[in-house]
A tleap script that builds the chain and sets N, CA, C and O, in Angstrom:
source leaprc.protein.ff14SB
mol = sequence {
  NMET THR PRO TRP ALA ARG TRP ALA ALA LEU
  ALA LEU VAL ALA TRP SER PRO GLN GLY ALA
  LEU ALA GLY PRO PRO PRO PRO ALA GLY ALA
  ALA VAL CYS SER GLY CYS HIE GLY ALA THR
  PRO ASP ALA SER VAL GLY PRO VAL LEU GLN
  GLY ARG SER ALA ASP GLU ILE VAL ALA ALA
  MET ARG ASP TYR ARG GLU GLY ARG VAL PRO
  ALA THR VAL MET ASP ARG ILE ALA ARG GLY
  PHE SER ASP GLU GLU THR ARG ALA VAL ALA
  ALA TRP ILE ALA GLU LYS CPRO
}
set mol.1.N position { 0.665 -0.987 0.078 }
set mol.1.CA position { -0.176 0.051 -0.258 }
set mol.1.C position { 1.265 0.947 0.123 }
set mol.1.O position { 2.347 0.744 0.675 }
set mol.2.N position { 0.436 2.204 -0.636 }
set mol.2.CA position { 1.194 3.641 -1.402 }
set mol.2.C position { 1.274 4.207 0.474 }
set mol.2.O position { 0.271 4.083 1.178 }
set mol.3.N position { 2.361 4.695 0.941 }
set mol.3.CA position { 2.020 5.930 2.152 }
set mol.3.C position { 1.063 6.443 1.815 }
set mol.3.O position { 0.331 6.373 2.802 }
set mol.4.N position { 0.271 7.203 0.638 }
set mol.4.CA position { -0.732 7.982 0.781 }
set mol.4.C position { -2.119 7.627 0.893 }
set mol.4.O position { -3.106 8.351 1.019 }
set mol.5.N position { -1.986 6.108 0.808 }
set mol.5.CA position { -3.100 5.044 0.813 }
set mol.5.C position { -3.508 4.962 2.445 }
set mol.5.O position { -4.552 5.097 3.084 }
set mol.6.N position { -1.859 4.614 2.818 }
set mol.6.CA position { -1.595 4.148 4.375 }
set mol.6.C position { -2.470 5.310 5.016 }
set mol.6.O position { -3.566 5.078 5.526 }
set mol.7.N position { -1.786 6.845 4.939 }
set mol.7.CA position { -2.370 8.048 5.782 }
set mol.7.C position { -3.409 7.892 5.215 }
set mol.7.O position { -3.782 6.788 5.613 }
set mol.8.N position { -3.848 8.118 4.810 }
set mol.8.CA position { -5.963 8.144 4.432 }
set mol.8.C position { -6.123 7.185 5.537 }
set mol.8.O position { -5.982 7.780 6.605 }
set mol.9.N position { -6.382 5.825 5.707 }
set mol.9.CA position { -6.516 4.650 6.024 }
set mol.9.C position { -6.593 4.887 7.380 }
set mol.9.O position { -7.607 4.409 7.889 }
set mol.10.N position { -5.674 5.610 8.310 }
set mol.10.CA position { -5.339 6.091 9.475 }
set mol.10.C position { -6.631 7.049 9.931 }
set mol.10.O position { -7.529 7.047 10.773 }
set mol.11.N position { -6.092 7.947 8.723 }
set mol.11.CA position { -7.903 9.248 9.405 }
set mol.11.C position { -8.956 8.396 8.535 }
set mol.11.O position { -9.917 8.275 9.295 }
set mol.12.N position { -9.150 7.985 7.772 }
set mol.12.CA position { -10.280 7.725 7.611 }
set mol.12.C position { -10.843 6.768 9.027 }
set mol.12.O position { -11.723 7.383 9.629 }
set mol.13.N position { -10.571 5.672 9.531 }
set mol.13.CA position { -10.460 5.281 11.060 }
set mol.13.C position { -10.658 5.779 11.992 }
set mol.13.O position { -11.445 5.190 12.733 }
set mol.14.N position { -10.167 6.914 12.410 }
set mol.14.CA position { -10.143 8.000 13.273 }
set mol.14.C position { -11.430 9.227 12.948 }
set mol.14.O position { -12.108 9.698 13.861 }
set mol.15.N position { -11.597 9.616 11.494 }
set mol.15.CA position { -12.931 10.242 11.519 }
set mol.15.C position { -14.177 9.687 11.303 }
set mol.15.O position { -15.171 10.224 11.792 }
set mol.16.N position { -14.291 8.281 10.370 }
set mol.16.CA position { -15.303 7.259 10.167 }
set mol.16.C position { -16.265 7.196 11.450 }
set mol.16.O position { -15.681 6.957 12.507 }
set mol.17.N position { -17.363 7.337 11.497 }
set mol.17.CA position { -18.344 6.343 12.662 }
set mol.17.C position { -18.038 5.077 12.423 }
set mol.17.O position { -17.717 4.439 13.425 }
set mol.18.N position { -18.034 4.325 11.077 }
set mol.18.CA position { -17.468 3.188 11.012 }
set mol.18.C position { -16.685 2.355 11.664 }
set mol.18.O position { -16.830 1.187 12.024 }
set mol.19.N position { -15.687 3.256 11.780 }
set mol.19.CA position { -14.083 2.878 12.471 }
set mol.19.C position { -14.548 2.469 13.722 }
set mol.19.O position { -14.418 1.289 14.048 }
set mol.20.N position { -15.296 3.628 14.787 }
set mol.20.CA position { -15.790 3.133 16.084 }
set mol.20.C position { -17.156 1.698 15.926 }
set mol.20.O position { -18.093 1.678 16.724 }
set mol.21.N position { -17.064 0.958 15.151 }
set mol.21.CA position { -18.172 -0.081 15.613 }
set mol.21.C position { -17.267 -1.052 16.261 }
set mol.21.O position { -16.064 -0.999 16.513 }
set mol.22.N position { -18.330 -2.115 16.497 }
set mol.22.CA position { -17.505 -3.431 17.561 }
set mol.22.C position { -16.948 -4.000 16.816 }
set mol.22.O position { -17.039 -3.588 15.659 }
set mol.23.N position { -16.105 -5.207 17.074 }
set mol.23.CA position { -15.855 -6.439 16.466 }
set mol.23.C position { -14.435 -6.255 15.936 }
set mol.23.O position { -13.957 -5.123 16.008 }
set mol.24.N position { -13.766 -7.167 15.451 }
set mol.24.CA position { -12.238 -7.346 14.686 }
set mol.24.C position { -11.861 -6.504 14.129 }
set mol.24.O position { -12.517 -6.298 13.108 }
set mol.25.N position { -10.777 -5.608 14.344 }
set mol.25.CA position { -10.331 -4.662 13.604 }
set mol.25.C position { -10.274 -4.622 12.548 }
set mol.25.O position { -9.909 -5.740 12.182 }
set mol.26.N position { -10.456 -3.787 11.456 }
set mol.26.CA position { -10.604 -3.964 9.592 }
set mol.26.C position { -8.731 -3.999 9.209 }
set mol.26.O position { -7.755 -3.484 9.755 }
set mol.27.N position { -8.842 -4.515 8.505 }
set mol.27.CA position { -7.692 -4.970 7.495 }
set mol.27.C position { -7.056 -3.409 7.314 }
set mol.27.O position { -7.799 -2.429 7.246 }
set mol.28.N position { -5.974 -3.336 7.264 }
set mol.28.CA position { -5.566 -1.941 6.666 }
set mol.28.C position { -5.490 -2.038 5.378 }
set mol.28.O position { -5.156 -2.997 4.683 }
set mol.29.N position { -6.013 -0.380 4.936 }
set mol.29.CA position { -6.790 -0.182 3.895 }
set mol.29.C position { -8.234 0.296 4.083 }
set mol.29.O position { -8.574 1.477 4.009 }
set mol.30.N position { -9.287 -1.037 4.405 }
set mol.30.CA position { -10.101 -0.763 4.739 }
set mol.30.C position { -11.082 0.332 4.925 }
set mol.30.O position { -12.234 0.141 4.536 }
set mol.31.N position { -10.766 1.421 5.458 }
set mol.31.CA position { -11.339 2.602 6.280 }
set mol.31.C position { -11.384 3.273 4.778 }
set mol.31.O position { -12.388 3.901 4.442 }
set mol.32.N position { -10.119 3.103 3.770 }
set mol.32.CA position { -10.576 3.850 2.346 }
set mol.32.C position { -11.380 3.335 1.963 }
set mol.32.O position { -11.732 3.909 0.932 }
set mol.33.N position { -12.107 2.321 2.208 }
set mol.33.CA position { -13.271 2.200 0.869 }
set mol.33.C position { -14.572 2.860 1.983 }
set mol.33.O position { -15.471 3.412 1.348 }
set mol.34.N position { -14.722 2.863 3.173 }
set mol.34.CA position { -15.962 3.596 3.805 }
set mol.34.C position { -15.973 4.692 3.506 }
set mol.34.O position { -17.013 5.205 3.919 }
set mol.35.N position { -14.974 5.812 2.662 }
set mol.35.CA position { -15.044 6.883 2.472 }
set mol.35.C position { -16.164 7.056 1.737 }
set mol.35.O position { -16.978 7.811 2.267 }
set mol.36.N position { -16.450 6.638 0.767 }
set mol.36.CA position { -17.284 6.342 -0.485 }
set mol.36.C position { -18.294 5.071 -0.608 }
set mol.36.O position { -19.172 5.031 -1.470 }
set mol.37.N position { -18.094 4.116 0.275 }
set mol.37.CA position { -18.647 3.173 -0.092 }
set mol.37.C position { -19.447 2.921 1.614 }
set mol.37.O position { -18.994 2.766 2.748 }
set mol.38.N position { -20.810 2.985 1.028 }
set mol.38.CA position { -21.276 2.887 2.806 }
set mol.38.C position { -21.921 1.911 3.135 }
set mol.38.O position { -21.574 0.849 2.617 }
set mol.39.N position { -23.214 1.886 4.213 }
set mol.39.CA position { -23.849 0.644 4.274 }
set mol.39.C position { -25.167 0.813 3.142 }
set mol.39.O position { -25.762 -0.052 2.500 }
set mol.40.N position { -25.268 1.659 3.172 }
set mol.40.CA position { -26.729 1.917 2.765 }
set mol.40.C position { -26.334 3.012 1.215 }
set mol.40.O position { -25.151 3.301 1.030 }
set mol.41.N position { -27.354 3.504 0.272 }
set mol.41.CA position { -27.579 4.060 -0.507 }
set mol.41.C position { -27.117 5.483 -0.015 }
set mol.41.O position { -26.140 6.185 -0.277 }
set mol.42.N position { -28.045 5.603 0.677 }
set mol.42.CA position { -27.906 7.327 1.342 }
set mol.42.C position { -26.262 7.497 1.888 }
set mol.42.O position { -25.672 8.552 1.655 }
set mol.43.N position { -25.854 6.821 2.333 }
set mol.43.CA position { -24.603 6.905 3.210 }
set mol.43.C position { -23.727 6.852 2.015 }
set mol.43.O position { -22.616 7.339 2.228 }
set mol.44.N position { -23.918 6.397 0.819 }
set mol.44.CA position { -22.775 6.419 0.201 }
set mol.44.C position { -22.392 7.236 -1.230 }
set mol.44.O position { -23.216 7.734 -1.996 }
set mol.45.N position { -21.167 7.240 -1.360 }
set mol.45.CA position { -21.257 8.171 -3.114 }
set mol.45.C position { -21.296 7.099 -3.557 }
set mol.45.O position { -22.410 6.635 -3.797 }
set mol.46.N position { -20.086 6.288 -3.837 }
set mol.46.CA position { -20.175 5.129 -4.368 }
set mol.46.C position { -21.296 4.158 -4.395 }
set mol.46.O position { -22.322 4.520 -3.820 }
set mol.47.N position { -21.281 2.597 -5.150 }
set mol.47.CA position { -22.163 1.829 -5.006 }
set mol.47.C position { -21.836 0.789 -3.422 }
set mol.47.O position { -20.760 0.231 -3.202 }
set mol.48.N position { -22.415 0.768 -2.981 }
set mol.48.CA position { -22.512 -0.397 -1.784 }
set mol.48.C position { -22.104 -1.184 -2.120 }
set mol.48.O position { -22.477 -1.757 -3.143 }
set mol.49.N position { -20.782 -1.689 -1.100 }
set mol.49.CA position { -20.370 -2.929 -1.496 }
set mol.49.C position { -21.208 -4.074 -0.251 }
set mol.49.O position { -21.611 -5.135 -0.726 }
set mol.50.N position { -21.376 -3.902 0.839 }
set mol.50.CA position { -22.123 -4.912 1.532 }
set mol.50.C position { -23.362 -5.655 0.555 }
set mol.50.O position { -24.171 -5.270 -0.289 }
set mol.51.N position { -22.899 -7.249 1.361 }
set mol.51.CA position { -24.118 -7.624 0.371 }
set mol.51.C position { -23.142 -8.392 -0.423 }
set mol.51.O position { -23.400 -9.581 -0.240 }
set mol.52.N position { -21.867 -8.220 -1.439 }
set mol.52.CA position { -21.095 -8.734 -2.696 }
set mol.52.C position { -20.143 -9.274 -2.158 }
set mol.52.O position { -19.492 -8.890 -1.186 }
set mol.53.N position { -19.988 -10.560 -3.035 }
set mol.53.CA position { -18.820 -11.581 -3.015 }
set mol.53.C position { -17.768 -11.437 -2.686 }
set mol.53.O position { -17.427 -11.125 -3.827 }
set mol.54.N position { -16.694 -11.356 -2.040 }
set mol.54.CA position { -15.608 -11.114 -1.649 }
set mol.54.C position { -14.756 -11.113 -3.817 }
set mol.54.O position { -13.907 -10.387 -4.335 }
set mol.55.N position { -15.304 -11.892 -4.189 }
set mol.55.CA position { -14.667 -12.840 -5.426 }
set mol.55.C position { -15.219 -11.587 -6.196 }
set mol.55.O position { -14.571 -11.293 -7.201 }
set mol.56.N position { -16.428 -10.706 -5.866 }
set mol.56.CA position { -16.782 -9.734 -6.729 }
set mol.56.C position { -16.274 -8.528 -6.659 }
set mol.56.O position { -16.154 -7.768 -7.621 }
set mol.57.N position { -15.890 -8.250 -5.299 }
set mol.57.CA position { -14.844 -7.136 -5.384 }
set mol.57.C position { -13.608 -7.249 -5.686 }
set mol.57.O position { -12.966 -6.242 -5.987 }
set mol.58.N position { -13.002 -8.558 -5.662 }
set mol.58.CA position { -11.853 -8.769 -6.065 }
set mol.58.C position { -11.619 -8.161 -7.128 }
set mol.58.O position { -10.857 -7.237 -7.413 }
set mol.59.N position { -12.645 -9.008 -7.928 }
set mol.59.CA position { -12.754 -8.993 -9.668 }
set mol.59.C position { -12.927 -7.700 -10.461 }
set mol.59.O position { -12.700 -7.364 -11.623 }
set mol.60.N position { -13.541 -6.966 -9.104 }
set mol.60.CA position { -14.016 -5.115 -9.290 }
set mol.60.C position { -12.850 -4.848 -9.406 }
set mol.60.O position { -12.339 -4.872 -10.526 }
set mol.61.N position { -11.993 -4.466 -8.098 }
set mol.61.CA position { -10.627 -3.705 -8.067 }
set mol.61.C position { -9.496 -4.348 -9.152 }
set mol.61.O position { -8.445 -3.825 -9.525 }
set mol.62.N position { -9.913 -5.309 -9.430 }
set mol.62.CA position { -8.692 -6.240 -10.737 }
set mol.62.C position { -9.027 -5.255 -11.926 }
set mol.62.O position { -8.064 -4.636 -12.379 }
set mol.63.N position { -9.726 -5.128 -12.245 }
set mol.63.CA position { -10.635 -4.487 -13.192 }
set mol.63.C position { -10.122 -2.900 -13.245 }
set mol.63.O position { -9.628 -2.340 -14.223 }
set mol.64.N position { -10.315 -2.460 -12.230 }
set mol.64.CA position { -9.980 -0.736 -11.733 }
set mol.64.C position { -8.619 -0.726 -12.397 }
set mol.64.O position { -8.203 -0.185 -13.422 }
set mol.65.N position { -7.952 -1.650 -11.302 }
set mol.65.CA position { -6.321 -1.230 -11.412 }
set mol.65.C position { -5.813 -1.625 -12.906 }
set mol.65.O position { -4.745 -1.107 -13.236 }
set mol.66.N position { -6.396 -2.411 -13.775 }
set mol.66.CA position { -6.044 -2.717 -14.992 }
set mol.66.C position { -6.695 -2.018 -16.654 }
set mol.66.O position { -6.591 -2.362 -17.831 }
set mol.67.N position { -7.442 -0.780 -15.839 }
set mol.67.CA position { -7.977 0.050 -16.528 }
set mol.67.C position { -9.337 -0.505 -17.880 }
set mol.67.O position { -9.682 0.027 -18.936 }
set mol.68.N position { -9.737 -1.629 -17.260 }
set mol.68.CA position { -10.692 -2.610 -18.128 }
set mol.68.C position { -12.354 -1.257 -17.949 }
set mol.68.O position { -13.284 -1.063 -18.731 }
set mol.69.N position { -12.010 -0.571 -16.473 }
set mol.69.CA position { -13.549 -0.347 -16.656 }
set mol.69.C position { -13.511 1.239 -16.314 }
set mol.69.O position { -12.943 1.448 -15.242 }
set mol.70.N position { -13.887 2.174 -16.840 }
set mol.70.CA position { -13.769 3.845 -16.830 }
set mol.70.C position { -13.985 4.170 -15.253 }
set mol.70.O position { -14.965 3.823 -14.593 }
set mol.71.N position { -12.956 4.849 -14.824 }
set mol.71.CA position { -13.140 4.992 -13.441 }
set mol.71.C position { -12.926 6.788 -12.941 }
set mol.71.O position { -12.423 7.550 -13.766 }
set mol.72.N position { -13.193 7.121 -12.078 }
set mol.72.CA position { -12.749 8.995 -11.914 }
set mol.72.C position { -11.671 8.614 -10.553 }
set mol.72.O position { -10.679 9.325 -10.395 }
set mol.73.N position { -11.887 7.695 -9.800 }
set mol.73.CA position { -10.833 7.608 -8.854 }
set mol.73.C position { -10.065 6.464 -8.506 }
set mol.73.O position { -8.902 6.330 -8.126 }
set mol.74.N position { -11.461 5.278 -8.840 }
set mol.74.CA position { -10.590 4.001 -8.387 }
set mol.74.C position { -9.748 2.963 -9.375 }
set mol.74.O position { -9.635 1.742 -9.481 }
set mol.75.N position { -9.457 3.614 -9.740 }
set mol.75.CA position { -8.133 3.289 -10.503 }
set mol.75.C position { -7.222 3.451 -9.703 }
set mol.75.O position { -6.691 2.549 -9.055 }
set mol.76.N position { -6.912 4.767 -9.660 }
set mol.76.CA position { -6.172 4.766 -8.746 }
set mol.76.C position { -5.972 4.298 -7.224 }
set mol.76.O position { -4.886 4.036 -6.708 }
set mol.77.N position { -7.496 4.232 -6.473 }
set mol.77.CA position { -7.266 3.690 -5.227 }
set mol.77.C position { -6.921 2.153 -5.420 }
set mol.77.O position { -6.392 1.571 -4.473 }
set mol.78.N position { -7.168 1.521 -6.492 }
set mol.78.CA position { -7.206 0.093 -6.587 }
set mol.78.C position { -5.725 -0.359 -7.123 }
set mol.78.O position { -5.268 -1.487 -6.938 }
set mol.79.N position { -4.975 0.806 -7.889 }
set mol.79.CA position { -3.250 0.044 -7.839 }
set mol.79.C position { -2.753 0.793 -6.612 }
set mol.79.O position { -1.536 0.639 -6.519 }
set mol.80.N position { -3.256 1.555 -5.628 }
set mol.80.CA position { -2.883 1.420 -4.337 }
set mol.80.C position { -2.669 0.104 -3.420 }
set mol.80.O position { -1.942 0.148 -2.427 }
set mol.81.N position { -3.247 -0.892 -3.757 }
set mol.81.CA position { -3.419 -2.006 -3.032 }
set mol.81.C position { -2.614 -3.032 -3.413 }
set mol.81.O position { -2.329 -2.999 -4.610 }
set mol.82.N position { -2.108 -4.022 -2.727 }
set mol.82.CA position { -1.130 -4.992 -3.136 }
set mol.82.C position { -2.747 -6.215 -3.199 }
set mol.82.O position { -3.741 -6.025 -2.497 }
set mol.83.N position { -2.597 -7.381 -4.199 }
set mol.83.CA position { -3.358 -8.377 -4.268 }
set mol.83.C position { -3.740 -8.680 -2.861 }
set mol.83.O position { -4.927 -8.731 -2.540 }
set mol.84.N position { -2.798 -8.878 -2.034 }
set mol.84.CA position { -3.024 -9.658 -0.836 }
set mol.84.C position { -4.045 -8.912 -0.021 }
set mol.84.O position { -5.079 -9.351 0.481 }
set mol.85.N position { -3.436 -7.425 0.016 }
set mol.85.CA position { -4.835 -6.449 1.007 }
set mol.85.C position { -5.886 -6.075 -0.234 }
set mol.85.O position { -6.715 -5.261 0.175 }
set mol.86.N position { -6.041 -6.347 -1.293 }
set mol.86.CA position { -7.056 -6.552 -1.743 }
set mol.86.C position { -8.166 -7.783 -1.403 }
set mol.86.O position { -9.312 -7.605 -0.992 }
set mol.87.N position { -7.762 -8.589 -1.578 }
set mol.87.CA position { -8.267 -10.057 -1.011 }
set mol.87.C position { -8.511 -9.380 0.441 }
set mol.87.O position { -9.567 -8.801 0.694 }
set mol.88.N position { -7.462 -9.496 1.367 }
set mol.88.CA position { -8.309 -9.085 2.848 }
set mol.88.C position { -9.107 -8.098 2.835 }
set mol.88.O position { -10.167 -8.636 3.156 }
set mol.89.N position { -9.350 -6.868 2.661 }
set mol.89.CA position { -10.101 -5.596 2.480 }
set mol.89.C position { -11.524 -6.756 2.129 }
set mol.89.O position { -12.327 -7.102 2.996 }
set mol.90.N position { -11.561 -7.133 0.920 }
set mol.90.CA position { -12.800 -8.054 0.282 }
set mol.90.C position { -13.180 -8.835 0.528 }
set mol.90.O position { -14.175 -9.195 -0.101 }
set mol.91.N position { -12.761 -9.525 1.430 }
set mol.91.CA position { -12.987 -10.480 2.174 }
set mol.91.C position { -13.560 -10.157 3.650 }
set mol.91.O position { -14.345 -10.902 4.237 }
set mol.92.N position { -13.100 -9.043 4.124 }
set mol.92.CA position { -13.615 -8.653 5.509 }
set mol.92.C position { -15.004 -7.724 4.976 }
set mol.92.O position { -15.971 -7.971 5.696 }
set mol.93.N position { -15.271 -6.842 4.013 }
set mol.93.CA position { -16.132 -6.290 3.459 }
set mol.93.C position { -17.131 -7.626 3.752 }
set mol.93.O position { -17.803 -7.736 4.778 }
set mol.94.N position { -17.101 -8.706 2.563 }
set mol.94.CA position { -18.001 -9.439 2.155 }
set mol.94.C position { -18.571 -10.134 3.434 }
set mol.94.O position { -19.703 -10.611 3.361 }
set mol.95.N position { -17.661 -10.249 4.935 }
set mol.95.CA position { -18.469 -10.631 6.000 }
set mol.95.C position { -19.418 -9.799 6.713 }
set mol.95.O position { -19.991 -10.111 7.757 }
set mol.96.N position { -19.542 -8.685 6.049 }
set mol.96.CA position { -20.420 -7.489 6.718 }
set mol.96.C position { -21.825 -8.185 6.339 }
set mol.96.O position { -22.092 -8.842 5.333 }
set mol.97.N position { -23.018 -7.699 7.932 }
set mol.97.CA position { -23.823 -8.103 7.317 }
set mol.97.C position { -24.979 -7.445 6.096 }
set mol.97.O position { -25.800 -8.189 5.560 }
savepdb mol mol.pdb
quit
């Protein structure tokens, strides 16, 4: 993960209400997602990720990273995650109710 992505993740965890939820801590980088992808459509700037499988999220991140889908910022965000980080974050999101 790039230094910028790490800083953004820490900042979002500190200031995000989702960062205060009980349960195991999110993997590194997960807070970056919560800035735009909330639990409900009215809490999201981007698509809601909850309810999607880890495989769907990993595939979408790969498509953004490789420029297969048009994006405004997701292509740059996706390039900031390693494959391992992407899988960990996707698994964590997929576990959410």
